[in-house]
C-alpha positions in Angstrom: 78.9 98.2 122.0 80.5 94.6 123.3 78.4 92.8 120.7 79.1 95.2 117.5 83.4 94.7 118.0 83.4 91.1 118.7 80.6 91.0 115.0 83.1 93.2 112.7 86.3 91.5 114.6 84.2 88.1 113.2 84.2 89.5 110.6 87.5 90.6 109.0 89.9 87.9 111.5 90.6 85.4 108.3 92.7 89.3 107.2 93.9 89.6 109.6 94.9 86.0 110.7 96.0 86.2 107.0 98.6 89.1 107.3 100.4 87.9 110.7 100.6 84.7 108.6 102.1 86.8 105.7 104.1 89.0 108.1 105.2 86.1 109.9 106.4 84.3 107.0 108.3 86.8 105.7 110.8 88.6 108.3 112.1 92.0 107.8 114.9 93.6 109.8 114.0 97.5 110.6 114.1 99.6 108.1 113.7 97.2 105.5 110.4 95.9 106.5 108.6 96.4 102.6 106.9 93.6 102.2 104.9 93.9 106.3 104.6 97.9 105.5 102.8 97.3 102.0 100.8 95.0 103.4 99.7 96.3 106.3 98.9 99.1 104.0 97.0 97.5 101.2 95.1 96.5 104.0 94.6 99.6 105.7 93.6 101.1 101.7 90.8 98.5 101.4 89.7 99.6 104.6 89.0 103.0 103.3 91.8 104.7 105.5 94.2 107.4 103.8 97.7 106.1 103.6 100.6 108.3 103.6 103.3 106.0 103.1 107.3 106.8 103.9 106.6 108.8 106.1 108.3 111.6 107.4 111.2 110.5 105.2 111.2 106.7 106.6 110.4 104.0 103.5 109.0 101.6 105.7 107.1 104.7 107.6 102.9 104.6 107.3 100.6 106.9 109.0 96.7 105.8 108.1 93.7 107.9 109.0 89.2 107.7 109.0 87.7 111.7 109.9 85.1 110.8 111.0 84.1 114.6 109.8 82.9 114.9 113.6 84.0 115.8 116.0 85.8 113.9 118.7 89.9 113.0 120.3 92.1 111.4 117.7 92.7 108.0 118.4 96.1 106.6 117.7 97.6 102.6 117.0 100.4 102.0 116.6 102.1 98.7 114.9 105.5 97.4 114.6 106.5 94.7 112.5 110.0 94.2 112.5 111.6 91.2 112.9 115.1 90.0 114.9 118.7 89.0 112.6 118.4 84.6 112.1 115.3 84.3 114.3 112.5 86.1 112.5 109.6 86.9 115.1 111.0 86.4 118.2 109.4 89.1 119.8 106.3 88.6 117.9 106.1 91.7 116.2 103.6 89.5 113.3 101.1 90.2 115.6 102.0 93.3 117.3 101.1 95.1 114.1 98.3 92.7 112.9 96.2 93.8 116.5 97.1 97.5 115.7 96.2 97.2 112.1 93.0 95.1 113.3 92.3 97.5 116.2 92.3 100.5 113.8 90.3 98.4 111.5 87.0 98.1 113.5 87.0 101.4 115.5 87.2 102.7 111.8 83.7 101.4 111.8 82.0 102.8 115.3 84.1 106.9 114.7 81.2 107.1 112.4 78.2 107.9 114.9 80.6 109.0 117.5 82.8 111.2 116.1 86.2 111.7 116.3 89.5 110.4 114.0 91.6 106.7 113.8 95.2 106.4 112.9 97.3 103.7 112.6 100.8 104.6 113.0 103.0 102.3 110.9 106.6 102.3 112.6 109.7 100.5 111.4 112.3 99.4 113.9 111.8 98.8 117.2 114.5 96.2 118.0 117.0 98.9 116.8 116.2 102.8 115.8 113.0 103.2 116.6 111.1 105.1 113.8 108.5 106.1 117.1 111.6 108.4 117.9 111.9 110.5 115.4 107.8 110.7 115.2 107.7 112.8 118.3 110.7 114.5 117.9 108.6 115.3 114.5 105.5 116.1 116.1 103.4 113.2 114.3 101.8 113.3 117.9 101.3 116.0 118.9 97.6 115.8 118.0 97.2 112.6 119.3 94.7 112.3 122.4 95.6 109.0 123.7 97.6 105.9 122.3 97.5 102.2 122.1 99.3 98.9 121.3 99.6 95.6 122.8 102.5 93.0 123.0 102.3 89.3 122.6 104.1 88.0 125.9 103.7 84.9 128.1 100.3 86.6 129.6 98.1 89.0 129.9 100.1 91.9 131.5 99.2 95.5 132.5 101.6 98.1 130.7 104.2 99.0 133.2 107.6 101.4 132.7 110.4 100.7 130.3 114.3 102.4 131.0 115.3 105.4 129.1 118.0 104.2 126.7 120.9 106.0 125.3 123.4 104.4 122.7 127.1 105.2 123.7 129.8 104.8 120.5 133.5 105.6 121.8 135.9 105.5 119.4 139.6 105.5 120.6 142.5 107.3 117.9 145.7 106.1 118.7 149.1 105.2 116.9 150.8 101.9 115.8 154.0 100.9 116.6 155.7 97.3 116.7 154.2 96.1 119.8 158.0 94.5 120.7 160.8 96.7 118.4 159.1 100.4 119.3 156.3 100.1 121.7 157.1 103.8 123.6 156.3 104.7 120.1 152.7 103.8 119.8 149.1 105.2 121.6 147.9 102.1 122.3 143.7 102.4 121.7 143.0 99.5 123.2 144.1 100.7 126.3 141.8 103.1 126.2 139.2 101.0 125.5 139.8 98.8 128.5 140.0 101.5 131.1 136.9 102.8 129.9 135.0 99.2 131.0 137.5 99.2 134.1 135.7 103.1 135.1 132.3 102.4 134.2 133.0 99.8 136.4 134.2 101.8 139.1 131.5 103.6 138.5 128.8 101.0 139.6 128.9 100.7 143.3 128.0 105.3 142.9 124.8 104.3 140.8 120.9 103.6 140.9 120.9 100.0 141.3 118.0 99.9 139.0 119.8 101.8 136.6 121.8 99.2 133.7 124.9 100.2 131.9 126.1 97.7 129.4 128.7 97.2 126.0 131.0 95.1 124.4 134.5 95.7 121.7 133.4 96.2 118.1 137.6 96.7 117.1 140.2 96.2 119.4 143.2 95.4 116.9 144.2 93.2 114.0 148.1 91.9 115.5 149.1 91.0 118.7 152.5 92.3 117.2 151.0 96.0 116.2 150.3 98.6 119.0 146.4 99.4 118.3 145.5 102.8 117.2 142.0 102.1 117.0 139.2 100.4 119.2 135.7 101.6 118.9 132.8 100.1 122.2 129.1 100.6 121.5 127.1 100.5 125.1 124.1 101.3 126.0 123.1 103.2 129.1 119.7 103.1 130.6 118.3 105.0 133.1 114.2 104.6 135.4 113.6 108.2 134.3 115.1 110.7 131.7 116.6 112.7 133.6 118.3 110.6 136.0 119.9 109.2 132.1 121.4 112.7 131.0 123.2 112.2 134.5 124.7 108.7 134.5 125.5 109.2 130.6 127.7 111.7 131.2 129.6 110.0 133.7 129.7 107.1 131.4 131.6 108.9 129.1 134.0 111.0 131.5 134.6 107.7 132.3 136.3 107.1 128.8 137.8 110.9 128.4 139.6 109.8 131.7 140.7 107.1 129.8 141.4 108.3 126.9 143.1 111.0 128.8 145.1 108.8 130.4 146.4 107.0 127.7 147.0 109.4 125.3 144.6 108.9 122.7 141.8 110.9 120.7 138.1 109.9 121.4 135.0 111.2 120.0 131.2 109.6 121.3 128.7 109.8 119.4 125.4 108.2 119.6 125.2 104.9 116.7 120.8 104.5 117.7 117.5 107.0 118.4 117.7 107.4 122.6 114.4 106.0 123.7 112.7 107.6 127.2 111.2 105.6 130.0 107.8 105.1 129.5 105.0 106.6 131.9 102.4 104.8 131.9 98.5 106.5 132.2 97.3 104.5 134.5 93.4 105.7 134.4 93.4 104.7 130.7 95.5 101.5 131.5 92.2 101.4 134.1 89.4 101.9 131.6 91.2 99.1 129.8 91.8 96.8 132.4 87.4 97.1 132.7 87.3 96.4 128.7 89.8 93.3 128.5 87.5 92.2 131.1 84.3 92.5 130.5 85.0 91.7 127.0 86.6 88.4 127.1 86.7 88.1 131.4 90.4 87.6 131.3 92.2 89.4 134.7 95.2 91.3 133.4 98.3 90.3 136.1 100.2 93.5 137.3 103.2 95.0 135.1 106.3 92.6 135.4 109.5 94.7 136.8 110.9 95.7 132.9 114.4 96.3 132.3 113.9 96.5 129.1 113.5 100.1 126.4 110.7 100.3 124.2 110.6 103.7 121.5 106.6 104.2 123.0 108.7 105.6 126.0 109.0 109.1 123.7 104.8 108.8 122.6 104.4 108.5 126.5 106.2 111.7 126.9 104.0 113.6 124.2 100.4 112.4 124.9 98.5 109.6 127.5 99.9 106.2 126.4 99.3 102.7 127.4 101.3 99.5 127.3 100.2 96.4 127.5 100.8 92.6 126.8 98.7 89.6 126.0 98.8 86.3 126.1 100.4 84.7 123.3 101.2 80.7 124.0 99.3 78.4 127.1 102.9 77.0 127.2 105.5 78.9 129.4 107.3 81.1 125.6 110.4 83.2 126.3 110.9 87.1 124.1 113.7 86.9 121.5 113.7 82.7 120.8 112.2 80.9 118.0 109.8 79.0 120.4 108.3 82.6 120.9 108.2 83.6 117.5 106.2 80.1 116.5 103.6 80.6 118.8 102.4 84.0 117.3 101.4 82.5 115.3 99.0 79.8 117.2 95.3 79.3 118.3 96.1 80.2 121.1 97.9 83.8 120.2 94.9 84.3 117.4 92.2 83.6 120.0 93.6 86.4 122.9 94.4 88.7 119.4 90.5 89.0 119.5 89.8 89.5 122.7 92.4 92.2 122.5 91.6 94.1 120.2 88.3 93.5 122.1 89.8 95.6 124.6 92.0 98.5 122.2 88.8 99.3 120.5 86.2 99.5 123.8 88.9 101.9 125.5 88.8 104.2 122.8 85.1 103.5 122.3 85.3 104.6 126.3 87.1 107.9 126.1 85.0 108.4 122.6 82.0 108.7 124.2 82.9 110.1 127.3 84.0 113.9 127.9 85.0 114.1 131.3 87.0 110.6 131.6 89.4 112.1 128.7 89.9 114.8 130.8 90.7 112.7 133.2 93.3 111.0 131.6 95.0 114.2 130.5 94.9 115.9 133.6 97.3 113.0 134.6 98.8 112.4 131.8 100.2 116.4 132.3 101.1 116.4 136.5 103.3 112.9 136.4 106.8 113.3 136.5 108.6 112.6 133.2 
């Protein structure tokens, strides 16, 4: 099977290389990835997939399906293609999405004989308000047996954890007044905002060391001689589990409520981006990927890094067995969210390792399709793992 997979990868490699380069050269921000999404869709249609565009109301989302017509599991690959402001594909979603689409195309050629269904999910805006969240909420992954993707990095790493995240906006409203002539007539919304930060800083002594709370003031007044009647702060609240995130979120909100009360200001609390669940890696599925990566390319994957970031793939991992490993794109040390990382994503090392990654992702799916007992083990772990 390795030889067959390698042959198929080689046969479509120039098309994948072109897709990767095109998206790199046309970076688009989340929910505006019209060229990138279209490029994926056109290639998937060309390769025989039925594609639903504007998927679940997202202009740049899609769902590409190929059903073998034979009984078998549903394998989903998740493709991302959004870029970052100013630096383009500093997170490498050009090559991430290409690897997922490529894996789907290769597996499609094999399920004809094995059975099952291949799905490639085009998932916009991972960097901001990830579409996977709404996909999960609307049931897009309910019939998926396993979900797979691989993210570019400085080396090959196992899928690990990520932090559950909630994006909270506090809007404080007060009353303007002349700050010198009539300060007693004013209600200072900025005081409430600043004291929210002070309250949260006092709270830090009592939160778990692996949790994170960080924010910025986006509105704080217009002139020093006017008591500010509007102040806005945006916060990210993160935790290792969804349950603790819910607890910490309420404590952070109370910090803002207390600050508003002390200042006499009104407060509005809202979410300004989608909430991400923590990533729950399916270890059995990851072990199979490790074996297939080594068998395909003799690459020994490294243990997962301690991650303090957040992924919308985390939401997927709460509804079906999921892995999110990482693959090497440079022989030099490169750091994500930089122009150097973006440049590396179209280099020869990245292309070579994308080949290896596609091979491993496809062979992992093949093993799951062929081995019903393995799929049962993967699902049992999923059901018994705390979320």
